[in-house]
C-alpha positions as CSV (number, residue, x, y, z in Angstrom):
1,M,-47.7,-34.7,35.3
2,S,-48.8,-32.2,32.7
3,E,-51.3,-30.8,35.2
4,L,-48.5,-30.1,37.7
5,S,-46.4,-28.3,35.1
6,H,-49.4,-26.4,33.8
7,D,-50.2,-25.2,37.4
8,A,-46.6,-24.2,37.9
9,E,-46.6,-22.2,34.7
10,T,-49.9,-20.5,35.7
11,K,-48.5,-19.6,39.2
12,E,-45.3,-18.3,37.6
13,E,-47.2,-16.1,35.2
14,V,-49.3,-14.7,38.0
15,I,-46.2,-13.9,40.0
16,S,-44.4,-12.3,37.1
17,E,-46.9,-9.4,36.9
18,I,-47.9,-7.4,39.9
19,R,-51.2,-5.6,39.7
20,I,-51.9,-2.7,41.9
21,S,-54.8,-0.3,42.1
22,K,-53.9,2.8,40.0
23,K,-55.3,5.2,42.5
24,G,-53.6,3.5,45.4
25,F,-50.3,3.3,43.5
26,E,-50.5,7.1,42.6
27,I,-51.1,8.0,46.2
28,F,-48.3,5.8,47.4
29,V,-45.9,7.3,44.8
30,Y,-46.9,10.9,45.7
31,L,-46.4,10.2,49.4
32,V,-42.9,8.7,48.8
33,L,-41.9,11.6,46.6
34,F,-43.2,14.0,49.2
35,L,-41.1,12.4,52.0
36,L,-38.1,12.5,49.7
37,N,-38.8,16.1,49.0
38,A,-39.1,16.8,52.8
39,F,-35.6,15.3,53.3
40,Y,-34.3,17.5,50.4
41,F,-36.0,20.6,52.0
42,K,-34.4,19.8,55.4
43,E,-31.0,19.5,53.7
44,A,-31.5,22.7,51.8
45,L,-32.2,24.6,55.0
46,G,-28.6,24.0,56.1
47,L,-27.1,25.6,53.0
48,P,-25.8,29.2,53.2
49,G,-28.2,31.9,51.9
50,S,-27.5,35.3,50.3
51,A,-28.7,38.7,51.4
52,R,-28.9,40.1,47.9
53,G,-30.7,37.3,46.0
54,V,-31.6,33.6,46.0
55,G,-28.0,32.4,46.7
56,A,-26.6,28.9,47.0
57,G,-29.1,27.8,49.6
58,G,-32.1,29.8,48.3
59,F,-32.4,28.0,45.0
60,P,-32.7,24.5,46.4
61,L,-35.1,25.8,49.0
62,L,-37.3,27.4,46.3
63,V,-37.2,24.3,44.1
64,S,-38.2,22.1,47.1
65,L,-41.1,24.4,48.0
66,L,-42.3,24.3,44.4
67,I,-42.0,20.5,44.2
68,G,-43.8,20.1,47.6
69,A,-46.6,22.3,46.5
70,S,-47.0,20.4,43.2
71,L,-47.0,17.1,45.0
72,L,-49.6,18.2,47.4
73,A,-51.8,19.5,44.5
74,L,-51.4,16.1,42.7
75,L,-52.2,14.3,45.9
76,V,-55.4,16.4,46.4
77,V,-56.4,15.9,42.8
78,S,-55.9,12.1,43.1
79,L,-57.9,11.9,46.3
80,V,-60.7,14.2,45.3
81,T,-61.4,13.2,41.7
82,A,-63.7,10.2,41.4
83,R,-63.2,7.6,38.6
84,K,-65.9,7.5,36.0
85,D,-65.2,3.8,35.3
86,E,-67.1,1.1,37.1
87,V,-64.1,-1.2,37.2
88,E,-61.1,0.3,39.0
89,P,-58.1,0.4,36.7
90,F,-54.9,-1.5,37.7
91,V,-51.2,-0.8,37.0
92,A,-49.1,-3.7,35.8
93,I,-45.4,-3.4,36.5
94,N,-44.3,-5.5,33.5
95,R,-44.1,-3.0,30.5
96,P,-41.0,-3.3,28.3
97,V,-42.7,-1.7,25.3
98,Q,-43.7,1.3,27.3
99,V,-40.1,1.7,28.5
100,A,-38.8,1.5,24.9
101,L,-41.4,4.1,23.8
102,T,-40.5,6.4,26.6
103,I,-36.8,6.2,25.7
104,A,-37.8,7.0,22.1
105,V,-39.8,10.1,23.2
106,L,-36.9,11.3,25.3
107,L,-34.5,11.0,22.4
108,A,-36.9,12.7,20.0
109,M,-37.5,15.6,22.4
110,V,-33.8,16.2,23.0
111,L,-33.2,16.2,19.3
112,S,-36.1,18.5,18.6
113,L,-35.4,21.1,21.3
114,P,-33.6,23.5,18.9
115,W,-36.8,23.8,16.9
116,T,-39.4,23.7,19.6
117,G,-37.6,25.8,22.2
118,P,-37.2,24.8,25.8
119,L,-40.6,25.8,27.2
120,V,-42.7,24.2,24.4
121,G,-40.4,21.2,24.4
122,I,-40.7,20.7,28.1
123,A,-44.5,20.9,27.9
124,L,-44.6,18.4,25.1
125,L,-42.2,16.1,26.9
126,A,-44.3,16.2,30.0
127,L,-47.5,15.5,28.1
128,L,-46.0,12.6,26.2
129,L,-44.4,11.0,29.2
130,M,-47.6,11.3,31.2
131,W,-49.6,9.7,28.4
132,L,-47.0,6.9,28.0
133,G,-47.1,6.3,31.7
134,G,-50.8,5.6,31.4
135,E,-52.4,8.9,32.5
136,R,-55.7,9.4,30.7
137,R,-57.4,12.1,32.7
138,Y,-57.6,15.2,30.5
139,L,-57.5,17.6,33.4
140,L,-54.0,16.3,34.3
141,L,-52.8,15.7,30.7
142,L,-53.7,19.2,29.5
143,G,-53.2,21.1,32.8
144,L,-49.9,20.0,34.2
145,P,-47.5,20.3,31.2
146,P,-48.3,24.0,30.6
147,L,-48.1,24.7,34.3
148,L,-44.6,23.0,34.4
149,S,-43.4,25.2,31.5
150,V,-44.9,28.3,33.1
151,G,-43.3,27.4,36.5
152,I,-39.9,26.9,34.8
153,Y,-40.3,30.3,33.0
154,V,-41.2,32.1,36.2
155,L,-38.5,30.4,38.3
156,F,-35.6,31.0,35.8
157,V,-36.6,34.1,33.9
158,L,-38.5,36.2,36.4
159,V,-37.0,35.1,39.7
160,L,-33.4,34.1,38.8
161,G,-32.9,36.3,35.7
162,V,-31.7,33.4,33.6
163,Y,-32.9,33.8,30.1
164,F,-33.4,31.1,27.5
165,E,-32.2,31.6,23.9
């Protein structure tokens, strides 16, 4: 009888945690986000534009193009870069501690924005969230957060003329 209950517990433990190849999971997420962005782009095309500037329809279109280009770049990096590890890493979906740390980072970043400023704060937030999410590739960890801040600066300050304090 104890063998049966032990087998049932073992099967239950196996089912409670889903393990997926990290590279396969990344590619799947990028493709889903790209499809959602394509829908957003299609909807943005129907919004009215402005002859003098970006306008109500131009801003969502611009954001959609930037998101699409970023997702394509991430997809290419994920497909091209080879893993140095012999064992392929897996992603486990059961991570309550990671969620709690992510919430703590979000709260800390919101509270520290007056001292760090929006551009540095966004870069730090992106870096910490990527690291907490399990990203360990230095190219992505050190490359994407500054690019995100520069992209936000270019979009808001240079293109739209919205200045940060």
